[in-house]
C-alpha positions in Angstrom: 98.1 -6.4 7.5 100.3 -3.7 5.9 99.5 -0.2 4.6 101.4 2.4 2.6 102.9 5.3 4.5 102.0 8.1 2.0 99.8 10.7 3.7 98.2 8.7 6.4 94.4 8.7 6.8 92.0 6.7 9.1 91.8 4.1 6.4 95.6 3.4 6.8 94.8 2.2 10.3 94.9 -1.7 10.5 92.5 -2.1 13.3 90.0 0.4 11.8 90.2 -1.4 8.4 89.6 -4.8 10.1 86.5 -3.4 11.8 85.1 -2.1 8.5 85.7 -5.5 6.9 84.1 -7.4 9.9 81.0 -5.2 9.7 80.7 -5.8 5.9 81.1 -9.6 6.4 78.5 -9.6 9.1 76.0 -8.0 6.8 76.9 -10.6 4.2 75.9 -13.4 6.6 79.3 -14.3 8.1 80.0 -14.6 11.9 83.4 -13.6 13.2 85.2 -16.6 15.0 88.6 -15.3 15.7 91.1 -12.5 15.0 94.9 -12.7 14.6 95.1 -16.5 14.0 98.5 -18.1 13.9 99.2 -20.2 10.8 102.3 -22.4 10.4 105.1 -23.4 12.7 108.5 -22.1 14.0 110.1 -19.4 11.8 107.6 -19.6 9.0 104.6 -18.8 11.3 102.3 -16.2 9.9 99.1 -14.6 11.3 95.7 -14.6 9.5 93.7 -11.4 10.2 90.4 -13.0 10.5 88.6 -16.4 10.6 84.9 -16.2 9.9 82.0 -18.7 9.7 79.0 -19.2 7.5 76.8 -22.2 6.8 79.2 -24.5 8.8 82.2 -23.4 6.6 85.3 -21.6 7.9 86.9 -18.8 5.9 90.3 -17.2 6.2 90.3 -13.4 5.5 93.4 -11.4 4.9 92.8 -7.6 5.1 94.8 -5.0 3.3 94.4 -1.3 3.4 95.9 1.4 1.2 95.0 4.9 0.0 95.9 4.0 -3.6 94.6 0.9 -5.4 97.8 0.8 -7.4 99.8 -0.2 -4.4 97.3 -3.0 -3.7 98.0 -4.5 -7.1 101.8 -4.0 -6.9 102.7 -5.1 -3.3 99.8 -6.1 -1.0 97.6 -8.4 -3.1 100.5 -10.9 -4.0 101.4 -11.2 -0.3 97.9 -11.8 0.8 97.3 -14.5 -1.9 100.3 -16.4 -0.9 99.2 -16.5 2.8 95.5 -17.4 1.8 96.7 -20.2 -0.4 98.7 -21.6 2.5 95.7 -21.3 4.8 93.7 -23.3 2.3 96.3 -26.0 2.0 97.2 -26.3 5.7 93.9 -25.7 7.4 91.2 -26.2 4.7 89.9 -22.6 5.0 88.0 -21.0 2.2 90.1 -18.0 1.3 89.0 -14.3 1.0 91.1 -11.3 0.5 89.6 -8.0 1.8 90.8 -4.6 0.5 90.0 -1.3 2.1 90.7 1.9 0.1 89.6 5.5 0.3 87.6 5.5 -3.0 86.8 2.7 -5.4 86.7 3.5 -9.1 85.0 1.4 -11.8 88.3 0.4 -13.4 89.7 -0.7 -10.0 86.9 -3.2 -9.6 87.1 -4.4 -13.2 90.9 -4.8 -12.9 90.8 -6.7 -9.6 88.1 -9.0 -11.0 90.2 -9.8 -14.1 93.4 -10.4 -12.1 91.7 -12.5 -9.4 89.9 -14.6 -12.1 93.2 -15.2 -13.9 95.6 -15.7 -11.0 93.4 -17.0 -8.1 90.0 -18.0 -9.2 89.4 -20.0 -6.1 90.0 -16.9 -3.8 87.0 -14.7 -2.9 87.5 -10.9 -2.5 85.8 -8.0 -0.8 86.3 -4.4 -1.7 85.3 -1.6 0.8 85.7 2.1 0.6 84.8 5.1 2.8 81.7 6.1 0.8 80.0 2.8 1.6 80.8 0.9 -1.6 81.0 -2.8 -0.8 81.7 -5.3 -3.6 81.9 -9.0 -2.7 82.9 -12.0 -4.6 82.3 -15.3 -2.9 85.1 -17.9 -3.3 82.4 -20.5 -4.4 80.4 -18.2 -6.7 81.0 -17.0 -10.3 80.0 -13.3 -9.9 80.5 -10.5 -7.5 77.7 -8.9 -5.4 77.2 -5.3 -4.6 76.1 -4.7 -0.9 74.8 -1.2 0.0 73.5 -0.8 -3.5 71.7 2.5 -2.8 75.1 4.2 -1.9 77.0 3.2 -5.2 76.5 3.5 -8.9 74.2 0.9 -10.5 75.5 -2.5 -11.4 75.3 -1.6 -15.1 77.7 1.2 -14.6 80.3 -0.9 -12.8 80.1 -4.2 -14.5 81.6 -4.9 -18.0 79.1 -4.6 -20.9 79.3 -8.3 -21.5 77.3 -9.4 -18.5 77.9 -13.1 -19.4 81.5 -12.7 -18.1 80.0 -12.2 -14.6 77.0 -14.5 -14.9 74.5 -11.7 -14.3 71.3 -12.9 -16.0 68.8 -12.0 -13.3 68.3 -8.2 -12.4 67.0 -9.3 -8.9 70.2 -11.1 -7.9 71.2 -8.4 -5.4 67.8 -8.6 -3.7 67.8 -12.4 -3.5 71.4 -12.4 -2.0 70.5 -9.7 0.4 67.5 -11.7 1.8 69.8 -14.7 2.2 72.4 -12.6 4.0 69.8 -11.2 6.3 68.7 -14.6 7.2 72.3 -15.7 8.2 72.8 -12.3 10.0 70.0 -13.2 12.4 71.2 -16.7 13.1 73.4 -17.8 15.9 76.6 -19.5 14.7 78.0 -20.3 18.2 81.4 -19.3 17.0 84.3 -18.8 19.4 83.4 -15.1 20.1 79.7 -15.7 20.2 80.1 -18.3 22.9 82.3 -15.9 24.9 79.7 -13.2 24.5 77.0 -15.6 25.7 79.0 -16.3 28.8 79.4 -12.6 29.4 75.7 -12.1 29.0 74.8 -15.0 31.3 77.5 -14.7 34.0 78.9 -11.1 34.2 76.2 -9.6 36.4 75.5 -12.7 38.4 77.8 -11.7 41.2 79.5 -15.2 41.0 82.8 -14.2 39.5 84.8 -15.9 42.1 82.7 -19.0 42.2 81.7 -20.1 38.7 83.8 -18.2 36.1 86.7 -15.8 35.7 85.4 -13.4 33.2 84.4 -9.7 33.7 81.6 -8.5 36.1 79.4 -5.6 35.2 75.9 -4.6 34.1 75.1 -4.7 30.4 72.4 -2.2 29.1 73.1 -2.4 25.4 75.2 -4.0 22.7 77.9 -1.3 23.0 78.3 -2.0 26.7 78.5 -5.7 26.0 81.3 -5.1 23.5 83.2 -2.9 26.0 82.8 -5.5 28.8 83.7 -8.5 26.7 86.5 -6.6 24.9 85.2 -7.4 21.3 84.5 -5.1 18.4 81.0 -3.4 18.5 79.9 -5.1 15.2 80.4 -8.5 16.7 78.4 -7.7 19.8 75.7 -6.0 17.8 75.4 -9.1 15.5 74.8 -11.4 18.5 72.3 -9.0 20.1 70.3 -8.8 16.8 70.4 -12.5 16.3 69.2 -13.2 19.9 66.4 -10.6 19.5 65.3 -12.2 16.2 65.1 -15.6 17.8 63.1 -14.4 20.8 66.0 -14.7 23.4 66.3 -11.1 24.1 64.2 -7.8 23.9 65.2 -4.2 24.1 63.4 -1.9 26.5 64.0 1.4 24.8 67.6 2.0 23.9 69.2 1.6 27.2 68.2 -2.0 28.4 68.6 -5.5 27.2 66.3 -8.0 28.8 67.1 -11.8 28.4 64.3 -14.1 27.7 64.1 -17.9 27.9 67.7 -18.4 29.1 67.1 -22.1 29.4 66.3 -22.3 25.7 69.4 -20.4 24.8 71.5 -23.0 26.7 69.5 -25.9 25.1 70.3 -24.6 21.6 73.9 -23.9 22.5 74.3 -27.5 24.0 72.8 -29.1 20.9 75.1 -27.3 18.5 78.2 -27.7 20.6 80.5 -30.7 19.9 83.4 -31.6 22.2 84.8 -33.6 19.3 85.4 -30.3 17.5 88.4 -29.9 19.7 91.7 -31.5 19.0 92.1 -34.5 21.4 95.5 -35.9 22.5 95.3 -39.1 24.7 98.3 -39.4 27.1 99.9 -41.9 29.4 101.9 -41.2 32.6 105.6 -41.9 32.3 105.3 -43.6 35.7 103.1 -46.6 36.5 99.5 -45.7 37.6 98.1 -47.9 40.2 95.4 -45.6 41.6 93.7 -42.9 39.4 93.0 -40.6 42.4 96.6 -40.7 43.5 97.7 -40.0 40.0 95.2 -37.0 39.6 96.5 -35.5 42.9 100.0 -35.6 41.5 98.8 -34.1 38.2 97.1 -31.2 40.2 100.4 -30.5 41.8 102.3 -30.4 38.4 99.5 -28.2 37.0 99.9 -25.7 39.9 103.6 -25.5 39.1 103.5 -25.2 35.3 100.2 -23.4 34.6 101.9 -20.0 34.1 105.2 -21.3 32.7 104.2 -23.5 29.7 100.9 -21.8 28.7 97.3 -21.6 29.9 95.7 -24.8 31.2 92.1 -25.5 32.4 90.5 -28.6 33.8 87.1 -29.6 32.4 84.8 -32.6 32.3 84.3 -34.8 35.4 87.3 -33.4 37.3 86.1 -29.9 36.5 82.7 -30.7 38.1 84.4 -32.1 41.1 86.2 -28.6 41.5 82.7 -27.2 41.9 81.8 -29.7 44.5 79.5 -31.6 42.2 80.4 -35.3 41.8 77.9 -38.0 40.9 79.5 -40.6 38.8 82.6 -42.7 39.5 84.2 -41.8 36.1 87.9 -41.2 36.4 88.6 -39.5 33.0 90.8 -36.3 33.2 90.4 -33.7 30.6 92.7 -30.7 30.5 92.5 -27.8 28.0 95.9 -26.4 26.9 97.2 -23.8 24.6 100.8 -23.7 23.4 103.5 -26.3 22.8 101.8 -29.6 23.5 105.1 -31.4 23.8 106.4 -29.0 26.5 103.1 -29.2 28.5 103.2 -33.1 28.2 106.7 -33.0 29.5 105.8 -30.7 32.4 103.1 -33.1 33.4 105.2 -36.2 33.0 103.1 -37.5 30.1 103.8 -39.3 26.9 101.5 -39.8 23.9 98.9 -42.6 24.3 97.4 -44.9 21.8 93.7 -44.6 22.4 91.3 -42.5 24.5 90.1 -45.6 26.4 93.6 -46.4 27.7 94.6 -42.8 28.4 95.6 -41.7 31.9 94.9 -38.0 31.0 93.5 -36.4 27.8 95.0 -33.1 26.6 92.5 -31.0 24.7 93.5 -28.2 22.2 90.4 -26.1 22.1 88.6 -25.0 18.9 87.0 -22.2 20.8 90.1 -20.8 22.5 88.8 -17.5 23.6 85.6 -18.8 25.1 87.5 -21.4 27.0 90.5 -19.4 28.4 88.9 -16.0 28.8 86.2 -17.4 31.1 88.4 -19.8 33.2 89.1 -19.2 36.9 91.2 -20.7 39.6 89.9 -22.7 42.5 92.5 -23.4 45.2 95.1 -22.4 42.7 93.9 -24.9 40.2 92.8 -23.6 36.7 89.3 -24.7 36.0 87.0 -24.1 33.1 83.8 -21.9 33.8 80.8 -23.9 34.9 79.0 -23.5 31.5 82.1 -25.0 29.8 82.2 -28.0 32.1 78.5 -28.6 31.5 78.8 -28.4 27.7 81.9 -30.7 27.7 80.3 -33.2 30.1 77.2 -33.5 28.1 79.2 -35.1 25.2 81.4 -37.4 27.3 80.7 -41.0 26.9 81.6 -42.1 30.5 78.4 -41.1 32.2 78.9 -37.5 31.2 75.2 -36.6 30.6 74.4 -37.7 34.2 77.1 -35.5 35.6 76.0 -32.7 33.3 72.4 -32.9 34.5 73.6 -32.7 38.1 75.7 -29.6 37.5 72.8 -28.1 35.8 70.5 -28.7 38.7 73.0 -27.7 41.4 74.4 -24.6 39.9 73.3 -23.6 36.4 69.5 -23.6 36.8 69.9 -21.1 39.7 72.0 -18.7 37.6 69.4 -18.9 34.7 66.5 -18.4 37.0 68.1 -15.2 38.3 68.6 -14.0 34.6 65.0 -14.5 33.6 63.0 -11.4 33.8 
């Protein structure tokens, strides 16, 4: 994000502008998955401001803020469009450019609509100003939508006289869209940040930080305290709390107490929507002959201890993760290790080379789709980085080599006790 340096105001602040955009997107039915997402490699690497989810689709959002709309047209918008078009081409994201200004004028909205329709018709756009005006054009729709309609002029005052240009034939379009947005607002997307927040809710006050997870410990009385403890923006935490309350997983006792309900049902829905295959899988072989899998894994553990802090974060999951918690039922020998960073450097540090198939792999490196949920909750047991107990459970449930049997055992031995203590 960039902003002009003329007479700074709160709306020139990048983080504040992102927060305004996130809040608007949440009310439009999106869920925040991640902030500051790297795109590209080596010297060409850029950073996307936001990645958001809605109806199973992922959207890249580039946020620009400026006091004057003229600077947006001249400098900020072209740069944003180049990055968003690259995000669509490289990662398949649906693109949205979000612009935060101090005050929106009718001509600004018309001009942006005309320019976007001519130069980038496949890119959605969001306009936000300090008075509460929010105008949104979905990348897959033909017309813009006015959010906060009570705080802005009427649609007739803003839109061109020829309404056919915009496709406005129904006067109730805003109301219908608002109802759909409200429905999405109250649903659980199980995005990266939502999964992280669920772990904070279920594990932070359990008193088991050193045993079953490495995240923060503290009591949570409301959505704001959840946002502070989890270190996420308040709109994201509030979105999760509202969705859980709507689905009967949580209730508020006054304004100062959140009470979890049916935690087993929360985990069941989470487990059903989670897919281990959403991660990027890299089967690997050892550069040395492997005669016994247990001996090989002991050697790998030694290498992981040495390189964990040098090559990037690592975390053991699956069957070997369950074994770190003292829960081992099956004789499955598969080894799954989450990583983040240069996979070639990590493979070299662990004496691995690429393998052909998962069935013949000695070890499987996993690049997580839900990076924050995985790495912010991991812990070390005997100096070995291990995924939190919930992550091991979720991953095991989807592994073909007797993973469900192992998942059921870790549930009975550990997770069921945690959930019983959470149920009020």
